[in-house]
C-alpha positions as CSV (number, residue, x, y, z in Angstrom):
1,M,0.2,0.0,0.0
2,V,1.2,3.4,-1.0
3,D,2.2,5.8,2.0
4,R,-0.7,8.5,2.5
5,A,-1.2,11.4,4.6
6,S,-5.0,12.0,4.2
7,A,-7.9,13.5,6.0
8,G,-10.2,10.6,4.9
9,P,-10.3,7.5,2.4
10,L,-8.9,7.8,-1.2
11,P,-10.2,5.8,-3.9
12,T,-8.4,2.4,-4.2
13,W,-7.7,2.6,-7.7
14,L,-5.3,5.2,-7.2
15,D,-2.5,2.4,-6.2
16,R,-3.2,0.9,-9.7
17,M,-2.4,4.2,-11.7
18,G,0.3,3.5,-14.4
19,T,1.6,7.3,-14.5
20,A,3.0,9.6,-11.9
21,T,0.1,10.5,-9.8
22,W,-0.4,12.7,-6.9
23,V,-3.4,14.3,-4.8
24,S,-3.5,17.6,-3.1
25,G,-6.0,18.0,-0.4
26,P,-7.2,20.3,2.3
27,G,-5.2,23.4,2.5
28,G,-3.3,22.5,-0.9
29,R,-1.1,19.9,1.0
30,L,-0.1,16.6,-0.6
31,E,-1.9,13.8,0.9
32,Y,-1.1,10.9,-1.7
33,L,1.9,10.3,-4.0
34,N,2.6,6.6,-5.8
35,A,6.0,5.5,-6.7
36,R,6.0,6.8,-10.1
37,A,5.6,10.3,-8.7
38,E,8.3,9.8,-6.1
39,K,10.6,8.7,-8.8
40,L,9.7,11.9,-10.9
41,L,10.5,14.2,-8.0
42,G,13.5,12.4,-7.3
43,R,12.6,12.4,-3.5
44,A,11.1,10.1,-1.1
45,R,7.3,10.3,-0.4
46,R,8.0,10.6,3.4
47,K,9.5,14.0,2.5
48,C,6.5,15.3,0.3
49,L,3.3,14.0,2.1
50,G,2.0,16.7,4.5
51,H,3.7,19.5,2.6
52,L,2.2,22.3,0.4
53,C,1.7,21.0,-3.2
54,H,2.9,24.1,-4.9
55,E,6.2,24.1,-2.8
56,I,7.0,20.4,-3.6
57,I,6.1,20.2,-7.2
58,A,7.1,23.8,-8.2
59,A,6.3,23.7,-11.8
60,T,6.9,26.0,-14.6
61,D,5.4,26.5,-18.0
62,P,7.4,26.2,-21.3
63,W,8.4,29.8,-21.0
64,G,9.8,29.5,-17.6
65,R,6.9,31.1,-15.6
66,P,5.8,29.5,-12.2
67,L,2.7,27.4,-12.6
68,C,2.2,26.5,-9.0
69,A,1.3,28.9,-6.4
70,G,-0.3,29.1,-3.1
71,D,-3.6,30.4,-4.9
72,C,-3.8,27.5,-7.2
73,S,-5.9,28.6,-10.2
74,L,-6.7,24.6,-10.8
75,L,-8.6,24.5,-7.5
76,A,-10.5,27.7,-8.4
77,L,-11.2,26.0,-11.7
78,A,-12.5,22.7,-9.9
79,G,-14.9,24.9,-8.0
80,S,-16.3,26.5,-11.2
81,G,-17.7,23.4,-12.9
82,H,-15.7,24.0,-16.0
83,E,-13.6,21.2,-17.7
84,F,-10.1,20.7,-17.1
85,A,-7.6,20.7,-20.1
86,P,-4.3,18.8,-19.8
87,L,-1.6,21.1,-18.7
88,R,2.1,21.1,-19.8
89,M,4.8,21.8,-17.2
90,C,8.3,21.3,-16.4
91,I,9.4,19.7,-13.1
92,L,12.8,20.1,-11.6
93,D,13.9,16.8,-9.6
94,D,16.3,16.9,-6.6
95,N,19.1,16.5,-9.3
96,R,18.0,19.6,-11.0
97,L,17.1,17.8,-14.0
98,E,14.0,19.0,-16.0
99,H,11.2,16.4,-16.7
100,W,8.5,17.8,-19.1
101,V,5.1,16.2,-18.4
102,R,1.5,16.9,-19.4
103,V,-0.7,16.6,-16.5
104,I,-4.2,15.7,-16.5
105,F,-6.6,16.7,-13.7
106,L,-9.6,15.2,-11.8
107,D,-11.7,16.6,-9.1
108,L,-12.0,14.1,-6.4
109,G,-14.8,16.1,-4.7
110,H,-14.9,17.9,-1.5
111,V,-13.6,17.0,1.9
112,P,-14.7,19.3,4.7
113,G,-13.8,22.9,4.0
114,D,-11.6,22.2,0.8
115,R,-11.1,20.0,-2.5
116,R,-9.1,17.1,-3.4
117,L,-7.4,17.4,-7.1
118,L,-5.8,14.6,-8.5
119,H,-2.7,15.0,-10.8
120,C,-1.8,12.4,-13.4
121,A,1.5,13.3,-15.2
122,L,2.3,11.8,-18.8
123,D,5.9,12.1,-19.9
124,D,6.4,14.7,-22.4
125,T,10.4,15.2,-22.6
126,H,10.7,13.6,-26.1
127,T,8.2,15.9,-27.5
128,R,9.9,18.9,-25.8
129,H,13.4,17.7,-27.3
130,M,11.9,17.8,-30.5
131,E,10.5,21.2,-30.4
132,E,13.9,22.3,-29.2
133,Y,15.5,20.5,-32.1
134,L,12.9,22.2,-34.5
135,E,13.5,25.6,-33.0
136,G,17.3,25.2,-33.2
137,L,17.2,24.0,-36.9
138,A,15.1,27.0,-37.7
139,T,17.3,29.4,-36.3
140,H,20.6,27.9,-37.5
141,S,19.0,27.6,-41.1
142,R,19.0,31.5,-41.0
143,R,22.5,31.6,-40.1
144,P,24.7,29.5,-42.4
145,G,27.9,28.2,-40.8
146,K,26.6,28.6,-37.3
147,F,25.8,25.2,-36.5
148,P,26.8,24.2,-32.9
149,P,29.9,22.1,-32.5
150,S,29.6,18.6,-33.3
151,R,29.4,15.3,-31.4
152,S,32.5,14.2,-33.0
153,A,34.1,16.5,-30.1
154,L,32.8,13.8,-27.6
155,T,34.8,10.9,-26.3
156,P,32.9,7.3,-26.9
157,R,31.5,7.4,-23.2
158,E,30.3,11.1,-23.8
159,R,28.4,10.0,-26.8
160,E,26.8,7.0,-25.1
161,I,25.7,9.0,-22.3
162,L,24.4,11.7,-24.4
163,S,22.3,8.8,-26.4
164,R,21.1,7.7,-23.0
165,L,19.9,11.5,-22.2
166,E,18.1,11.6,-25.3
167,E,16.3,8.5,-24.1
168,A,15.1,10.7,-21.2
169,Q,17.1,8.5,-18.6
170,T,18.0,10.0,-15.4
171,L,21.6,10.4,-14.4
172,P,21.1,7.7,-11.6
173,E,19.7,5.5,-14.3
174,I,22.5,5.8,-16.5
175,A,25.1,5.4,-13.7
176,A,23.4,2.2,-12.8
177,R,22.9,0.9,-16.2
178,L,26.6,1.6,-17.1
179,G,27.9,0.4,-13.9
180,L,29.5,4.0,-13.0
181,R,29.2,6.2,-9.8
182,Y,26.6,9.4,-10.2
183,T,29.3,11.5,-9.6
184,T,31.2,10.2,-12.9
185,V,28.0,10.3,-14.9
186,R,27.6,14.0,-13.8
187,N,31.1,14.9,-14.6
188,H,30.7,13.4,-18.1
189,V,27.5,15.4,-18.6
190,Q,29.5,18.5,-17.5
191,H,32.0,17.9,-19.9
192,I,29.3,17.2,-22.9
193,L,27.7,20.6,-22.1
194,A,31.1,22.2,-22.2
195,K,32.1,20.7,-25.6
196,L,28.7,21.3,-27.1
197,K,28.7,24.9,-25.7
198,A,25.2,23.9,-24.5
199,H,23.5,25.6,-21.3
200,S,21.5,22.5,-20.3
201,I,21.1,18.9,-21.0
202,Q,18.0,19.7,-23.3
203,E,20.1,21.9,-25.5
204,A,22.8,19.4,-25.9
205,V,20.1,17.0,-27.0
206,A,19.0,19.4,-29.3
207,C,22.7,20.1,-30.7
208,D,23.1,16.1,-31.1
209,L,19.8,15.8,-33.0
210,L,20.9,19.2,-35.4
211,D,24.3,17.0,-35.9
212,D,22.0,14.3,-37.7
213,V,20.7,16.9,-40.2
214,P,22.4,16.5,-43.8
């Protein structure tokens, strides 16, 4: 059974959700997270449950503007009776890695004095990488000869790690699968960013995709 910090019983089907799922309850505090949400956030559920949802999730929109705040607009929408559209957001895990998701919301109804809001996060990282690739392609196509450095500047190990980053693997996952220490993988990533003159992992992935363009 998944840990809970709840003011009352939650639907049993929550434990069978196949996506990162969390529930904010009275006062906007987290009262449920499943294992997939724990992995997405990169932190233990016991450190999240009972805390304010907007402080733990701290999501931003594609333009870097905060989506989560104390006066949650989604809770207001839940009370209005209007439909919920999927919301795209970026969540930073405890390793400062970006995770792009589309979140589907469901109003679970009232608890005394407040509402419960279910969040189901669907991975959107690959779509975001492709958008950055297309944006980079459009920019560089207008500037002949200004393409970013090639992946040929990378060592075989760095190219392998970059390929795994393109598959949205996290640094701890890469370390485990390659039999390396987390700090070693992190250092490789820093070298990759420096060699590709990228400011983020997402930008490095986009540079690598650009390198495939004939």
